C-alpha positions as CSV (number, residue, x, y, z in Angstrom):
1,M,-12.1,-15.9,4.4
2,L,-15.0,-13.5,4.5
3,A,-17.1,-13.2,1.4
4,R,-17.2,-9.6,0.4
5,P,-19.2,-7.8,-2.2
6,P,-17.1,-6.0,-4.9
7,R,-16.0,-2.6,-3.7
8,K,-16.1,0.6,-5.7
9,P,-12.6,2.1,-5.9
10,P,-12.3,4.5,-2.9
11,A,-12.7,8.2,-3.5
12,S,-9.4,9.9,-3.4
13,K,-8.4,10.5,0.2
14,L,-6.0,13.1,-1.1
15,K,-8.7,15.1,-2.9
16,A,-11.2,14.5,0.0
17,R,-8.7,16.1,2.4
18,G,-8.4,19.1,0.0
19,A,-4.7,18.4,-0.4
20,A,-4.2,17.8,-4.1
21,H,-0.5,18.5,-3.7
22,K,0.0,16.5,-0.5
23,K,2.7,13.8,-0.7
24,P,0.9,10.4,-0.7
25,S,2.0,8.1,2.0
26,I,2.4,4.5,1.1
27,L,3.0,1.4,3.3
28,I,4.9,-1.3,1.5
29,V,4.6,-4.7,3.2
30,D,6.8,-7.5,2.0
31,D,9.1,-10.0,3.6
32,D,11.6,-9.6,0.7
33,L,14.0,-6.8,1.4
34,D,14.8,-6.4,-2.4
35,A,11.1,-5.9,-3.2
36,R,10.6,-3.4,-0.3
37,T,13.7,-1.5,-1.4
38,M,12.9,-1.4,-5.1
39,Y,9.3,-0.3,-4.8
40,G,10.1,2.1,-1.9
41,V,12.9,3.8,-3.8
42,Y,10.8,4.2,-6.9
43,L,7.7,5.5,-5.0
44,K,9.9,8.0,-3.1
45,S,11.3,9.2,-6.4
46,M,7.7,9.9,-7.5
47,G,7.2,12.1,-4.4
48,C,5.6,9.6,-1.9
49,T,6.4,9.2,1.7
50,V,7.1,5.5,2.2
51,Y,6.8,3.3,5.3
52,T,7.6,-0.4,5.3
53,A,6.8,-3.6,7.2
54,T,8.1,-7.2,6.8
55,D,4.9,-9.1,7.6
56,G,1.1,-8.7,8.2
57,G,1.5,-8.0,11.9
58,G,3.8,-5.1,11.1
59,A,1.4,-3.9,8.4
60,I,-1.4,-3.7,10.9
61,K,0.8,-1.9,13.5
62,Q,2.1,0.6,10.9
63,A,-1.4,1.2,9.3
64,N,-2.8,2.0,12.8
65,A,0.1,4.3,13.7
66,M,0.7,6.0,10.4
67,H,-2.7,6.0,8.6
68,P,-1.1,5.7,5.1
69,D,-3.0,6.7,2.0
70,L,-2.5,3.3,0.5
71,I,-1.0,-0.2,1.4
72,V,1.0,-2.4,-1.0
73,L,0.7,-5.8,0.5
74,D,2.5,-9.1,-0.4
75,L,0.3,-12.1,0.4
76,A,2.8,-14.9,1.2
77,M,4.7,-13.8,4.3
78,P,5.7,-15.5,7.5
79,H,3.8,-15.0,10.8
80,V,0.7,-13.0,9.7
81,D,0.2,-13.4,5.9
82,G,-1.2,-10.8,3.6
83,W,-4.7,-12.4,3.5
84,Q,-5.0,-12.3,7.3
85,A,-3.7,-8.7,7.4
86,A,-6.1,-7.5,4.7
87,E,-9.1,-9.1,6.6
88,R,-8.0,-7.5,9.9
89,L,-7.4,-4.1,8.2
90,R,-10.9,-4.2,6.7
91,R,-12.5,-5.1,10.1
92,S,-10.9,-2.1,11.9
93,P,-12.8,1.3,11.7
94,L,-9.3,3.0,11.7
95,T,-8.0,1.2,8.6
96,R,-11.0,-0.1,6.6
97,S,-11.0,2.7,4.1
98,I,-7.3,2.5,3.2
99,P,-6.9,1.1,-0.4
100,I,-4.9,-2.1,-0.5
101,I,-3.0,-3.4,-3.5
102,A,-2.1,-7.1,-3.3
103,L,1.3,-7.6,-5.0
104,T,2.3,-11.2,-5.1
105,A,4.0,-14.0,-7.0
106,I,1.4,-16.5,-6.1
107,P,-0.4,-17.6,-9.3
108,G,-4.2,-17.6,-9.1
109,A,-4.4,-15.5,-5.9
110,R,-6.5,-12.7,-7.5
111,E,-9.9,-13.9,-6.2
112,S,-8.7,-14.8,-2.7
113,A,-7.0,-11.4,-2.5
114,R,-10.3,-9.7,-3.4
115,L,-12.2,-11.8,-0.9
116,S,-9.7,-10.8,1.8
117,G,-10.4,-7.1,1.1
118,C,-7.8,-6.0,-1.4
119,D,-8.9,-3.3,-3.9
120,A,-6.4,-4.3,-6.6
121,F,-4.2,-7.2,-7.6
122,M,-0.8,-7.2,-9.3
123,S,1.5,-10.1,-10.1
124,K,5.2,-10.2,-9.3
125,P,7.4,-9.6,-11.0
126,C,6.0,-6.1,-11.5
127,L,7.7,-3.0,-12.8
128,P,7.6,-0.2,-10.3
129,Q,6.2,2.1,-13.0
130,L,3.1,-0.2,-13.3
131,L,2.7,-0.2,-9.5
132,W,2.8,3.6,-9.6
133,C,0.1,3.7,-12.2
134,E,-2.1,1.6,-9.9
135,V,-1.3,3.8,-6.9
136,R,-2.3,6.9,-8.9
137,L,-5.5,5.2,-10.1
138,L,-6.6,4.2,-6.6
139,L,-5.7,7.5,-5.0
140,G,-7.1,9.6,-7.9
141,I,-3.7,11.3,-8.5
142,D,-3.9,13.2,-11.8
143,I,-0.8,12.6,-14.0
144,K,-0.5,16.3,-14.4
145,R,-0.3,16.6,-10.6
146,T,2.2,13.8,-10.1
147,P,4.4,14.8,-7.1
148,S,8.0,15.4,-7.9
149,G,10.6,13.7,-5.7
150,G,13.4,15.1,-3.7
151,D,11.9,18.5,-2.9
152,D,11.8,18.0,0.8
153,D,13.9,16.0,3.2
154,E,12.2,17.0,6.4
155,D,10.7,13.6,7.1
156,D,13.4,11.3,5.9
157,E,13.8,9.8,9.4
158,S,10.2,8.6,9.5
159,E,10.1,7.3,5.9
160,D,12.1,4.1,6.3
161,R,10.5,2.6,9.4
162,S,10.4,-1.2,9.1
163,I,8.4,-3.2,11.6
164,T,8.3,-6.9,12.2
165,S,6.2,-8.7,14.7
């Protein structure tokens, strides 16, 4: 793994784009269908657009295609694992600035996740509400401006894309 200096939390992409009320787009990457579903449903209810992938290869493809505001990344997955995916995402000019939250059940993986390029670390099991707090923190979403869910169904078809490699 590449040794990386500690990163400052990224400035809010949402604020930088001048879109304080824009729906944040989140890519959830996990080989566990239940985890993808639970976190995806909750983040959608908070007003996010959610994309999914089942492994690190799918994460890289989705990140390049969709340019999400943030990635929630499991570390232990088949094919391309989360550590490899984070390193590849950090090397690419297209994806290097996307904040990554490592969300894993692997004990003691905090430091290896940081060295791979993750901006935050959360242990499973994790309540979706706690994940949402971390998403808001990394994206600079003010609690007073928390998006409300269910107000627009125009992009429902694109929200549930799941990619495997």
